[in-house]
N, C-alpha and C positions, 0 to 999 in steps of 0.2 A: 494444641486446640485453637481453632480459628475463632477470633473474637470480633472480627469486623462483621458488618451487617450487609446482606445482599438486598439491593433495591428491587422492588416489584417493577415490572415493565412500565406500569402506569406512572411510576415516579422517576423514570429515567431522566426527565428534563431537569430535575433538581440538581444534577451533577454539573449543569452549565455554570453554576456559581464558581466552580474551580477548574473547569476544563478550558477556559478561555485561551491560555497560552498555547494550546494545541489545536485550536479550532480550524487552523488551515489544513489539518488532516481531514479530508472529506469523509473518511470512514467513520469518524467520531459522530458527526452530525447525522449520518445515515443510520448509525447504530442507535443513537439516542432517540431518534424519531421512529424506530422500529422497522426501518426499511431493510436492514440486514440483521441477522441474529447477533445477540451479544448478552453479556452479563456484567453487572456493575456492583462492586462492593464499596462501602463507605464506612467512615468511623461513626457517624451519627446522622441518620436520615433527616432529622429536623434541623441540624446545624452542621452541614458537611464542611469538614476542614480538609480532608484528604480522601482520595478515591483511586481505585484501580478499575479500568475498563478493559474487558476481554472480548475479543470478537469471536470467541469459541473456536478459534483456529490457532494462528501463530502469534498474533499481535496483542500486546498488553500496553495500555497507556496509563502512565502514572501522573496524577494531577494533584495540585494543591500543596499543602504544607509538607515539606520534606523532613521537617524536624518533629513529626508526630511519632514518637518512639514506639508507643504501643501498636500503632498501625503498621509501622515498619517491621516489627517483630512478627506480627500476625501475617504479614505478606509471605514470609517464608513458609508458615504453616499452610496458608492458602495454596501455594504451589505444590507442597508435598502431599497434602491430604485431599485436595479437591481437583485442582487443575491438572496436575501431571497424570494422575490415574485416568481421568476422563479423556485427556488428549491422547495418551498412549493407546487407549482402546481404539482410537480412530487413526492409528499409525502416524500421529503427529508427535515427533520427538524433539522438535526445536522450539525455543521461545524467543521472541523478539520484543524487548521492552522499549517503548518509545517514550521519551521523557525530555523535559526542558533541561537546560544545563545545570540548574541547582539540584535536581534529582541525580543527575549523572555523577556529581561529586560524591554523593552519599553511597552510590552503588560501587564506584571504583575504589572507595575507601573501605569497602567490605562492611558498611554499616547497614546496608539493605541487600537482600538476596545473598545473605551470608552462606558461604560454602556452595554456591551455585556456579562458581567459577565463570563469571560473565566476561565476554569480550566486547570490544567497542568498535563501531563504525560511525565516524562523524558524517552527518548528512546535511543537506541544504535544500532549499525550496525555491523554485522558480515559478513565475506567473506570466502568462502570455500577455504581451503588450501590443504587438503590431505584426501583421502578416508581411513577411519579407521574402518568402520563397514560393515559387510556382513549380510544382512537381511535373506537370504535363510535358514540359519542354525537356525534361531530363530522363525520360523513360528510355532505357537502353534496349536495343533490338534483342529479341528472344525472351523478353520478360513481359509479364502481364501483371497489372494491379488488380487484386481481388478483394472484395469485402469479406471479412471473417464472419461467415454465417453458418447455418446448420449444415448446408450441403458441403461446404469446404471442410468443416470440422469432422464430417463423416466420410471424407474422401480417403483415398489410399496414397495421397501425395507424400513424398519423402518429407520428414521432419514434422508431420502433422501431430505426432505424439508429443513432441517438444512444445509445439504451439498450444496443445491442449493443456499441458502442465502449466504453461504460463497463464492461460485462462483461469485455471483453478487456483493460481496464486492471487488472482483478483477477486474471484467470487467462488463460492463453494463447488459449483458444478457447471458443466457446459450448458445444461438445460436452463439454469438460472441466467447465465450470460445471454442466452438467446431470448428467454422470456422477458427479461428486463430491458431488452433492446440496447445492450451495451454495444458500442461501435468498435470496429477494428479494421485495419487494412493490412494486406500482406503482398509481397512480391513473389511471383511464382516463375521459375525458370523452365522454359520449354514444356510447360504443362506437366512437369514431373516433380519438381522440388520447390518447397517453400524455403526462401532464403532470408527473408527479413519481414518483420511485422511490427506494427504499433497498435496497442490495445488501450482501451479506456475504461475506467470506473466512472459511472455517471450517477449523479443524484441531483434532482431538481434542476437548476440552471448551471450546475458546475460539473466539471469532469477532470480527471487526472490521467496522465498518460504514462505508459511504460513501453519501451522499445527494445527490440533485440534483433541482432543480425547473426546468422550462422557464421562461425569463425572463418571459413574459407571465402566468404563473400564480404568481409569487413573492409573498411577503408575504400569503398567504391561509391559512397553516397546513397546507398540503398535505404539506410535509416532515415535520411533526409526526405526521400521520396514518400515512404510510408507515413512518416510523421506529418509532413505537409498535407498529404491527402486527408489524413484524419482531422487536422486542423480545419481544412475547408469544410468537411462534413459537419463538424461540431458547430462551427460558426453559422453555417446555412440552416442548421437545425435549431438555432436560437440559444445555444449555450453562451453564457456571458462571462464565465470564469473558467479558465483552463490552467491547470496546475501541473507541476513536474517536480518529483522528488528524485534526488540522486545523491550518491556518495560524494563527499568533498574531495576525495582522491580520484574520482572517476572523471578524468579530464575529458575523455571522449564524449561522455554523456553531457557534461556541462557545455562543451563546444557545440554539440548538436542542438541543445536547447536554445542557445543564443543564436545559432544559425537560422533557426526557423521562427524566431520572434519572441522567445521567452527572455525575461530579465530576472536576474537573481534578486531575491528579497533579503531582508535582514533575518529571516527565520532560520535558525540553525538548531539542530537537535542531534540526538544519537540513536542508533540502534544498539542496544545492549542485548547481546544474544548469548545463548548457550544451549546445552543439551538437557532435556527433561529426564533423560535416563540416568543422569548422574555421572 
């Protein structure tokens, strides 16, 4: 039986009293403000000590006091009775819990998410400091830089389906990506194949980047080109905070971030993930 209490959307801002350690995740602010869908459960709406924030897709954010035993036990019930059935109906079978280090210890000691068999990916956060790369001088012959827009996403280019999947990892649908004017750039080879792309999640004056290059085209600087182009676009559009999340073991991603002007912050966290199907 789930004993935690779900907040009304009009009360979402109350959770900021405990979500501070994760506020560098742009999705949290966007969710609390109602810009993207989400649900929030707390132990006590009038005096919040612990909370779980769900983006109604893959991501769950644990905030507040990790020693709240009753809440921790109710979290297992929440996953079993409410979240898993709802997510599985929409073909979402994975969960990613994002939490500060003090929560991570509880989970890995099997004190929270008991019997959910979670695995761990340590993550870190970069923030853009200074433009250091110009992409226009590095465009190879036979390639073109294209904005990720409605026409491109509806094209028959090779790898467009993979790009669409990446868009849907950022926001629920291609339509939302277009309507919210999220930005992205991709490299196209011979007007036939998308080989690399950099996309952004945007909210207010902030944005976060994600970059991917098709395996056969990696280690050729294509990620640098698409990322540098997106940086130019974001800066010229007035964005003042550019963020970059990546795995601490993803050396290529960290090097790329630093190459284009991002600096690593002290923010470290984990993806604790597993399968909702048990």
